[in-house]
C-alpha positions, -999 to 999 in steps of 0.1 A, spaced: 271 134 267 247 155 286 223 179 275 229 212 269 196 238 271 203 275 257 180 300 256 185 331 232 172 359 224 178 391 217 151 408 217 143 430 246 114 423 271 99 390 268 108 374 297 140 356 294 161 363 318 132 357 346 123 327 326 161 316 323 166 325 363 133 299 373 147 271 350 181 270 360 167 272 397 150 245 395 170 222 375 200 226 401 174 217 425 169 186 407 215 181 407 218 195 379 250 214 368 238 250 358 257 280 347 237 313 341 256 343 317 245 374 321 248 392 283 223 418 296 241 454 294 219 457 323 226 428 347 197 418 353 205 382 356 231 395 384 209 409 404 183 383 406 212 355 416 234 376 439 231 398 468 236 436 461 264 432 482 285 413 459 273 428 431 301 464 422 
């Protein structure tokens, strides 16, 4: 069974989104399958990962 890494913290202002984006990027570069789920109401992870033209 593959390892599953989950990061969750509901406290604001602690850098989770930036940290998760860069960890996901490093894992993807190592040929790992990565799923990022943006539960932030401000959609910051989505804004990091997608071009602005793809975000509605």
